FIZA-277212 format. One record per residue: residue number from 1; residue in one letter; chain; y, x, z of N, C-alpha, C in turn. Coordinates in steps of 0.1 Angstrom, whole numbers. Example, Ala and Ser with C-alpha at 12.3 -4.5 7.8 and 13.67 -1.06 7.14 Angstrom:
2
+-----+----+----+-------+-------+-------+-------+-------+-------+-------+-------+-------+
|   i | aa | ch |    nY |    nX |    nZ |   caY |   caX |   caZ |    cY |    cX |    cZ |
+-----+----+----+-------+-------+-------+-------+-------+-------+-------+-------+-------+
|   1 |  A |  A |   -57 |   132 |    78 |   -45 |   123 |    78 |   -33 |   132 |    78 |
|   2 |  S |  A |   -22 |   128 |    71 |   -11 |   137 |    71 |     0 |   129 |    79 |
+-----+----+----+-------+-------+-------+-------+-------+-------+-------+-------+-------+
# end
This chain:
175
+-----+----+----+-------+-------+-------+-------+-------+-------+-------+-------+-------+
|   i | aa | ch |    nY |    nX |    nZ |   caY |   caX |   caZ |    cY |    cX |    cZ |
+-----+----+----+-------+-------+-------+-------+-------+-------+-------+-------+-------+
|   1 |  X |  A |  1259 |   827 |   927 |  1262 |   813 |   926 |  1276 |   812 |   919 |
|   2 |  X |  A |  1277 |   803 |   910 |  1290 |   801 |   903 |  1300 |   793 |   912 |
|   3 |  X |  A |  1313 |   798 |   912 |  1323 |   792 |   920 |  1326 |   778 |   914 |
|   4 |  X |  A |  1328 |   768 |   923 |  1332 |   755 |   919 |  1345 |   751 |   927 |
|   5 |  X |  A |  1356 |   748 |   921 |  1368 |   744 |   927 |  1366 |   731 |   936 |
|   6 |  X |  A |  1372 |   731 |   947 |  1371 |   719 |   956 |  1376 |   706 |   949 |
|   7 |  X |  A |  1384 |   707 |   939 |  1390 |   695 |   933 |  1379 |   687 |   925 |
|   8 |  X |  A |  1367 |   694 |   923 |  1356 |   687 |   916 |  1348 |   679 |   925 |
|   9 |  X |  A |  1351 |   679 |   938 |  1343 |   672 |   948 |  1352 |   664 |   957 |
|  10 |  X |  A |  1361 |   656 |   952 |  1370 |   648 |   960 |  1362 |   637 |   966 |
|  11 |  X |  A |  1365 |   634 |   979 |  1358 |   624 |   986 |  1368 |   614 |   992 |
|  12 |  X |  A |  1364 |   601 |   994 |  1373 |   592 |  1001 |  1370 |   593 |  1016 |
|  13 |  X |  A |  1381 |   595 |  1024 |  1379 |   596 |  1038 |  1388 |   586 |  1045 |
|  14 |  X |  A |  1382 |   579 |  1055 |  1391 |   570 |  1063 |  1402 |   577 |  1069 |
|  15 |  X |  A |  1414 |   571 |  1068 |  1426 |   578 |  1073 |  1425 |   581 |  1088 |
|  16 |  X |  A |  1418 |   573 |  1096 |  1417 |   576 |  1110 |  1409 |   589 |  1113 |
|  17 |  X |  A |  1402 |   594 |  1103 |  1395 |   607 |  1105 |  1402 |   619 |  1101 |
|  18 |  X |  A |  1415 |   616 |  1096 |  1424 |   627 |  1092 |  1434 |   630 |  1102 |
|  19 |  X |  A |  1437 |   643 |  1105 |  1447 |   647 |  1114 |  1456 |   657 |  1108 |
|  20 |  X |  A |  1469 |   657 |  1111 |  1478 |   667 |  1106 |  1475 |   681 |  1113 |
|  21 |  X |  A |  1478 |   692 |  1106 |  1477 |   705 |  1113 |  1489 |   707 |  1122 |
|  22 |  X |  A |  1489 |   717 |  1130 |  1500 |   719 |  1139 |  1510 |   729 |  1134 |
|  23 |  X |  A |  1509 |   733 |  1122 |  1518 |   745 |  1117 |  1525 |   742 |  1104 |
|  24 |  X |  A |  1525 |   731 |  1098 |  1531 |   729 |  1085 |  1546 |   729 |  1086 |
|  25 |  X |  A |  1553 |   739 |  1079 |  1567 |   740 |  1080 |  1574 |   732 |  1069 |
|  26 |  X |  A |  1567 |   724 |  1061 |  1573 |   717 |  1051 |  1580 |   704 |  1056 |
|  27 |  X |  A |  1592 |   702 |  1050 |  1600 |   690 |  1054 |  1604 |   683 |  1041 |
|  28 |  X |  A |  1603 |   670 |  1041 |  1608 |   662 |  1029 |  1619 |   653 |  1034 |
|  29 |  X |  A |  1630 |   653 |  1027 |  1641 |   645 |  1030 |  1638 |   630 |  1027 |
|  30 |  X |  A |  1645 |   621 |  1034 |  1642 |   606 |  1032 |  1642 |   602 |  1017 |
|  31 |  X |  A |  1652 |   606 |  1009 |  1652 |   602 |   995 |  1639 |   606 |   987 |
|  32 |  X |  A |  1634 |   618 |   990 |  1622 |   622 |   984 |  1610 |   615 |   989 |
|  33 |  X |  A |  1610 |   612 |  1002 |  1599 |   604 |  1008 |  1598 |   590 |  1001 |
|  34 |  X |  A |  1610 |   584 |   999 |  1611 |   571 |   992 |  1605 |   573 |   978 |
|  35 |  X |  A |  1609 |   583 |   971 |  1604 |   586 |   958 |  1588 |   588 |   958 |
|  36 |  X |  A |  1583 |   595 |   968 |  1569 |   597 |   969 |  1562 |   583 |   971 |
|  37 |  X |  A |  1568 |   575 |   980 |  1562 |   562 |   982 |  1562 |   554 |   968 |
|  38 |  X |  A |  1573 |   554 |   961 |  1574 |   547 |   948 |  1563 |   553 |   938 |
|  39 |  X |  A |  1562 |   566 |   939 |  1552 |   572 |   930 |  1538 |   568 |   933 |
|  40 |  X |  A |  1534 |   568 |   946 |  1521 |   563 |   950 |  1519 |   548 |   948 |
|  41 |  X |  A |  1529 |   541 |   950 |  1529 |   526 |   948 |  1526 |   523 |   933 |
|  42 |  X |  A |  1533 |   531 |   924 |  1533 |   528 |   910 |  1520 |   534 |   903 |
|  43 |  X |  A |  1517 |   547 |   908 |  1506 |   554 |   901 |  1494 |   556 |   909 |
|  44 |  X |  A |  1494 |   552 |   922 |  1483 |   555 |   930 |  1483 |   569 |   935 |
|  45 |  X |  A |  1473 |   573 |   942 |  1471 |   587 |   946 |  1465 |   595 |   935 |
|  46 |  X |  A |  1474 |   603 |   928 |  1469 |   611 |   917 |  1465 |   625 |   921 |
|  47 |  X |  A |  1468 |   629 |   933 |  1463 |   642 |   938 |  1457 |   639 |   952 |
|  48 |  X |  A |  1446 |   645 |   954 |  1440 |   644 |   968 |  1447 |   652 |   978 |
|  49 |  X |  A |  1446 |   649 |   991 |  1451 |   658 |  1001 |  1440 |   669 |  1003 |
|  50 |  X |  A |  1444 |   680 |  1008 |  1435 |   691 |  1011 |  1432 |   692 |  1026 |
|  51 |  X |  A |  1420 |   692 |  1030 |  1416 |   693 |  1044 |  1405 |   703 |  1047 |
|  52 |  X |  A |  1405 |   707 |  1059 |  1394 |   714 |  1065 |  1386 |   705 |  1073 |
|  53 |  X |  A |  1373 |   705 |  1072 |  1364 |   696 |  1080 |  1360 |   702 |  1093 |
|  54 |  X |  A |  1364 |   697 |  1104 |  1360 |   702 |  1117 |  1348 |   694 |  1122 |
|  55 |  X |  A |  1337 |   700 |  1120 |  1324 |   694 |  1123 |  1323 |   689 |  1138 |
|  56 |  X |  A |  1327 |   698 |  1147 |  1326 |   695 |  1161 |  1334 |   683 |  1165 |
|  57 |  X |  A |  1346 |   680 |  1159 |  1354 |   669 |  1162 |  1352 |   657 |  1152 |
|  58 |  X |  A |  1344 |   660 |  1142 |  1342 |   650 |  1131 |  1356 |   645 |  1126 |
|  59 |  X |  A |  1365 |   655 |  1123 |  1378 |   652 |  1118 |  1381 |   661 |  1106 |
|  60 |  X |  A |  1390 |   656 |  1098 |  1395 |   663 |  1087 |  1409 |   668 |  1090 |
|  61 |  X |  A |  1412 |   681 |  1090 |  1425 |   686 |  1094 |  1432 |   689 |  1081 |
|  62 |  X |  A |  1444 |   684 |  1080 |  1452 |   685 |  1068 |  1456 |   700 |  1066 |
|  63 |  X |  A |  1455 |   705 |  1054 |  1460 |   718 |  1050 |  1471 |   715 |  1040 |
|  64 |  X |  A |  1470 |   706 |  1032 |  1481 |   702 |  1022 |  1481 |   687 |  1020 |
|  65 |  X |  A |  1492 |   681 |  1019 |  1493 |   666 |  1016 |  1498 |   658 |  1028 |
|  66 |  X |  A |  1504 |   664 |  1038 |  1509 |   657 |  1049 |  1517 |   644 |  1046 |
|  67 |  X |  A |  1526 |   646 |  1036 |  1535 |   635 |  1033 |  1528 |   624 |  1025 |
|  68 |  X |  A |  1518 |   627 |  1017 |  1510 |   617 |  1011 |  1502 |   609 |  1022 |
|  69 |  X |  A |  1497 |   617 |  1032 |  1490 |   611 |  1043 |  1500 |   601 |  1051 |
|  70 |  X |  A |  1512 |   606 |  1053 |  1522 |   597 |  1060 |  1525 |   584 |  1052 |
|  71 |  X |  A |  1525 |   585 |  1039 |  1528 |   573 |  1031 |  1518 |   562 |  1034 |
|  72 |  X |  A |  1505 |   566 |  1035 |  1495 |   556 |  1038 |  1497 |   551 |  1052 |
|  73 |  X |  A |  1500 |   559 |  1062 |  1502 |   555 |  1076 |  1515 |   546 |  1077 |
|  74 |  X |  A |  1525 |   549 |  1070 |  1538 |   542 |  1071 |  1540 |   530 |  1063 |
|  75 |  X |  A |  1531 |   528 |  1053 |  1533 |   517 |  1044 |  1520 |   508 |  1043 |
|  76 |  X |  A |  1520 |   497 |  1050 |  1508 |   488 |  1050 |  1503 |   484 |  1036 |
|  77 |  X |  A |  1513 |   482 |  1027 |  1508 |   478 |  1013 |  1499 |   489 |  1007 |
|  78 |  X |  A |  1503 |   501 |  1009 |  1495 |   512 |  1004 |  1481 |   513 |  1011 |
|  79 |  X |  A |  1482 |   512 |  1025 |  1470 |   512 |  1033 |  1460 |   501 |  1028 |
|  80 |  X |  A |  1465 |   489 |  1026 |  1456 |   478 |  1022 |  1451 |   480 |  1008 |
|  81 |  X |  A |  1459 |   484 |   999 |  1454 |   487 |   985 |  1443 |   497 |   985 |
|  82 |  X |  A |  1445 |   508 |   993 |  1436 |   519 |   993 |  1424 |   517 |  1002 |
|  83 |  X |  A |  1425 |   505 |  1009 |  1414 |   502 |  1019 |  1413 |   513 |  1030 |
|  84 |  X |  A |  1425 |   519 |  1033 |  1425 |   529 |  1044 |  1418 |   542 |  1041 |
|  85 |  X |  A |  1415 |   544 |  1028 |  1408 |   556 |  1024 |  1418 |   565 |  1017 |
|  86 |  X |  A |  1417 |   578 |  1020 |  1425 |   588 |  1013 |  1417 |   598 |  1006 |
|  87 |  X |  A |  1420 |   601 |   993 |  1412 |   611 |   986 |  1414 |   625 |   992 |
|  88 |  X |  A |  1403 |   631 |   995 |  1403 |   645 |  1001 |  1395 |   655 |   994 |
|  89 |  X |  A |  1401 |   666 |   992 |  1395 |   678 |   987 |  1393 |   687 |   999 |
|  90 |  X |  A |  1381 |   692 |  1002 |  1377 |   699 |  1014 |  1376 |   714 |  1011 |
|  91 |  X |  A |  1383 |   722 |  1019 |  1381 |   737 |  1018 |  1376 |   741 |  1032 |
|  92 |  X |  A |  1368 |   752 |  1031 |  1361 |   757 |  1044 |  1366 |   771 |  1046 |
|  93 |  X |  A |  1377 |   773 |  1053 |  1383 |   786 |  1056 |  1387 |   787 |  1070 |
|  94 |  X |  A |  1388 |   799 |  1076 |  1393 |   801 |  1089 |  1408 |   798 |  1090 |
|  95 |  X |  A |  1413 |   796 |  1102 |  1426 |   791 |  1105 |  1437 |   799 |  1097 |
|  96 |  X |  A |  1436 |   812 |  1098 |  1447 |   821 |  1091 |  1447 |   818 |  1076 |
|  97 |  X |  A |  1435 |   817 |  1070 |  1434 |   814 |  1056 |  1440 |   800 |  1053 |
|  98 |  X |  A |  1437 |   790 |  1062 |  1442 |   777 |  1060 |  1457 |   777 |  1061 |
|  99 |  X |  A |  1463 |   784 |  1070 |  1477 |   785 |  1072 |  1483 |   791 |  1059 |
| 100 |  X |  A |  1477 |   801 |  1054 |  1482 |   807 |  1041 |  1481 |   797 |  1030 |
| 101 |  X |  A |  1470 |   790 |  1029 |  1469 |   779 |  1019 |  1480 |   769 |  1020 |
| 102 |  X |  A |  1483 |   765 |  1032 |  1494 |   755 |  1034 |  1507 |   761 |  1028 |
| 103 |  X |  A |  1510 |   773 |  1031 |  1522 |   779 |  1027 |  1522 |   780 |  1012 |
| 104 |  X |  A |  1511 |   785 |  1006 |  1511 |   786 |   991 |  1513 |   773 |   985 |
| 105 |  X |  A |  1506 |   763 |   989 |  1508 |   749 |   983 |  1523 |   745 |   984 |
| 106 |  X |  A |  1528 |   747 |   996 |  1542 |   742 |   998 |  1552 |   750 |   990 |
| 107 |  X |  A |  1551 |   763 |   990 |  1560 |   772 |   983 |  1560 |   769 |   968 |
| 108 |  X |  A |  1548 |   765 |   963 |  1547 |   763 |   949 |  1555 |   750 |   945 |
| 109 |  X |  A |  1558 |   742 |   955 |  1565 |   729 |   953 |  1579 |   729 |   957 |
| 110 |  X |  A |  1583 |   736 |   967 |  1597 |   734 |   972 |  1601 |   743 |   983 |
| 111 |  X |  A |  1609 |   738 |   992 |  1615 |   746 |  1002 |  1608 |   744 |  1016 |
| 112 |  X |  A |  1611 |   753 |  1025 |  1606 |   752 |  1038 |  1617 |   752 |  1049 |
| 113 |  X |  A |  1614 |   746 |  1060 |  1622 |   747 |  1072 |  1621 |   761 |  1077 |
| 114 |  X |  A |  1632 |   768 |  1078 |  1632 |   782 |  1082 |  1627 |   785 |  1096 |
| 115 |  X |  A |  1630 |   777 |  1105 |  1625 |   779 |  1119 |  1610 |   777 |  1119 |
| 116 |  X |  A |  1605 |   767 |  1112 |  1591 |   765 |  1112 |  1583 |   776 |  1105 |
| 117 |  X |  A |  1590 |   781 |  1094 |  1583 |   792 |  1087 |  1583 |   804 |  1096 |
| 118 |  X |  A |  1593 |   807 |  1103 |  1593 |   819 |  1112 |  1582 |   817 |  1123 |
| 119 |  X |  A |  1580 |   805 |  1127 |  1569 |   803 |  1137 |  1555 |   806 |  1130 |
| 120 |  X |  A |  1554 |   802 |  1118 |  1541 |   805 |  1110 |  1539 |   821 |  1110 |
| 121 |  X |  A |  1550 |   828 |  1107 |  1549 |   843 |  1106 |  1545 |   848 |  1120 |
| 122 |  X |  A |  1551 |   843 |  1131 |  1547 |   847 |  1144 |  1533 |   844 |  1147 |
| 123 |  X |  A |  1528 |   832 |  1144 |  1514 |   828 |  1146 |  1504 |   837 |  1139 |
| 124 |  X |  A |  1508 |   840 |  1126 |  1499 |   848 |  1118 |  1499 |   862 |  1124 |
| 125 |  X |  A |  1510 |   867 |  1129 |  1511 |   880 |  1135 |  1502 |   880 |  1148 |
| 126 |  X |  A |  1503 |   869 |  1156 |  1495 |   868 |  1168 |  1480 |   867 |  1165 |
| 127 |  X |  A |  1477 |   862 |  1153 |  1463 |   862 |  1149 |  1458 |   876 |  1143 |
| 128 |  X |  A |  1467 |   885 |  1144 |  1464 |   899 |  1139 |  1466 |   902 |  1125 |
| 129 |  X |  A |  1473 |   893 |  1118 |  1476 |   895 |  1104 |  1488 |   905 |  1102 |
| 130 |  X |  A |  1486 |   914 |  1093 |  1497 |   924 |  1090 |  1507 |   919 |  1081 |
| 131 |  X |  A |  1519 |   926 |  1081 |  1529 |   922 |  1071 |  1524 |   922 |  1057 |
| 132 |  X |  A |  1515 |   932 |  1054 |  1510 |   933 |  1040 |  1501 |   921 |  1037 |
| 133 |  X |  A |  1493 |   917 |  1047 |  1484 |   905 |  1045 |  1493 |   892 |  1043 |
| 134 |  X |  A |  1503 |   891 |  1051 |  1513 |   879 |  1050 |  1519 |   880 |  1037 |
| 135 |  X |  A |  1524 |   891 |  1032 |  1531 |   893 |  1020 |  1521 |   888 |  1008 |
| 136 |  X |  A |  1509 |   893 |  1009 |  1499 |   891 |   998 |  1495 |   876 |   998 |
| 137 |  X |  A |  1493 |   870 |  1010 |  1487 |   857 |  1010 |  1497 |   846 |  1010 |
| 138 |  X |  A |  1510 |   849 |  1014 |  1520 |   838 |  1014 |  1530 |   840 |  1003 |
| 139 |  X |  A |  1529 |   851 |   995 |  1538 |   853 |   984 |  1552 |   857 |   989 |
| 140 |  X |  A |  1553 |   864 |   999 |  1567 |   868 |  1005 |  1569 |   883 |  1003 |
| 141 |  X |  A |  1581 |   887 |  1001 |  1584 |   901 |  1001 |  1587 |   906 |  1015 |
| 142 |  X |  A |  1587 |   919 |  1017 |  1589 |   924 |  1031 |  1602 |   920 |  1037 |
| 143 |  X |  A |  1613 |   919 |  1029 |  1626 |   915 |  1035 |  1625 |   901 |  1040 |
| 144 |  X |  A |  1619 |   892 |  1033 |  1618 |   878 |  1038 |  1610 |   877 |  1051 |
| 145 |  X |  A |  1599 |   885 |  1051 |  1591 |   885 |  1064 |  1599 |   891 |  1075 |
| 146 |  X |  A |  1607 |   901 |  1073 |  1616 |   907 |  1083 |  1626 |   897 |  1088 |
| 147 |  X |  A |  1632 |   890 |  1079 |  1642 |   880 |  1083 |  1636 |   869 |  1091 |
| 148 |  X |  A |  1624 |   864 |  1087 |  1617 |   854 |  1095 |  1613 |   859 |  1109 |
| 149 |  X |  A |  1609 |   872 |  1110 |  1605 |   878 |  1122 |  1617 |   878 |  1132 |
| 150 |  X |  A |  1629 |   881 |  1126 |  1641 |   882 |  1134 |  1645 |   869 |  1140 |
| 151 |  X |  A |  1641 |   858 |  1134 |  1644 |   845 |  1140 |  1636 |   842 |  1153 |
| 152 |  X |  A |  1623 |   847 |  1153 |  1615 |   844 |  1164 |  1616 |   855 |  1175 |
| 153 |  X |  A |  1622 |   866 |  1172 |  1624 |   876 |  1182 |  1617 |   889 |  1178 |
| 154 |  X |  A |  1625 |   899 |  1177 |  1620 |   912 |  1172 |  1611 |   919 |  1181 |
| 155 |  X |  A |  1614 |   919 |  1194 |  1606 |   927 |  1203 |  1591 |   924 |  1203 |
| 156 |  X |  A |  1589 |   911 |  1204 |  1575 |   906 |  1203 |  1567 |   910 |  1190 |
| 157 |  X |  A |  1574 |   908 |  1179 |  1567 |   910 |  1166 |  1567 |   925 |  1162 |
| 158 |  X |  A |  1574 |   933 |  1169 |  1574 |   948 |  1165 |  1569 |   956 |  1176 |
| 159 |  X |  A |  1562 |   951 |  1186 |  1557 |   958 |  1198 |  1547 |   969 |  1194 |
| 160 |  X |  A |  1539 |   967 |  1183 |  1529 |   976 |  1179 |  1533 |   986 |  1168 |
| 161 |  X |  A |  1546 |   986 |  1165 |  1551 |   994 |  1154 |  1557 |  1007 |  1160 |
| 162 |  X |  A |  1553 |  1018 |  1154 |  1559 |  1031 |  1159 |  1571 |  1034 |  1150 |
| 163 |  X |  A |  1581 |  1038 |  1156 |  1594 |  1041 |  1149 |  1596 |  1056 |  1148 |
| 164 |  X |  A |  1601 |  1060 |  1137 |  1604 |  1074 |  1135 |  1618 |  1078 |  1140 |
| 165 |  X |  A |  1621 |  1090 |  1139 |  1634 |  1095 |  1144 |  1644 |  1096 |  1132 |
| 166 |  X |  A |  1648 |  1085 |  1127 |  1657 |  1084 |  1116 |  1671 |  1091 |  1119 |
| 167 |  X |  A |  1675 |  1090 |  1132 |  1687 |  1096 |  1136 |  1686 |  1100 |  1151 |
| 168 |  X |  A |  1694 |  1109 |  1155 |  1694 |  1113 |  1169 |  1708 |  1112 |  1173 |
| 169 |  X |  A |  1710 |  1108 |  1185 |  1724 |  1108 |  1190 |  1730 |  1122 |  1191 |
| 170 |  X |  A |  1743 |  1122 |  1187 |  1750 |  1135 |  1188 |  1751 |  1140 |  1202 |
| 171 |  X |  A |  1750 |  1153 |  1204 |  1752 |  1158 |  1217 |  1767 |  1158 |  1220 |
| 172 |  X |  A |  1771 |  1155 |  1232 |  1786 |  1155 |  1235 |  1791 |  1169 |  1233 |
| 173 |  X |  A |  1803 |  1170 |  1227 |  1809 |  1183 |  1225 |  1814 |  1188 |  1238 |
| 174 |  X |  A |  1813 |  1202 |  1239 |  1818 |  1208 |  1251 |  1832 |  1212 |  1249 |
| 175 |  X |  A |  1840 |  1210 |  1260 |  1854 |  1213 |  1259 |  1858 |  1227 |  1262 |
+-----+----+----+-------+-------+-------+-------+-------+-------+-------+-------+-------+
# end
């Protein structure tokens, strides 16, 4: 079967069926939020949000587009104009893959909150993802992963790592 990008199947979804994810580390400053509002007001929604569809809850969980979602919730003029419908592109991936997608989308556009990013690294580690997996899927080098791990606590994140004998304490000299 030939691959078809999700962007070719954008669907209108009532905003009340969309929920933010619990892990997005992206933050947008007020001036940029104002600019985003002005952009959507002037141009409409030119990019769909990206969601995972949770069949059991009949909800769309945001993977990318939280701030475009917030604009509709926070601005009645946009909500009315769009009739409460948000354009959604759906991806069907497990949680770790969705977390990686969120980070890739965000990193391609801008900066992240360091504390929230370190929590993502911890969550991915808790889900059993290796540093190599994180590096490959989030576009981070090993030093960046290490720095983020240090923020959330080394002991927890390095409990399964075996350490070599890089040095040995010197024996006290005899007098």
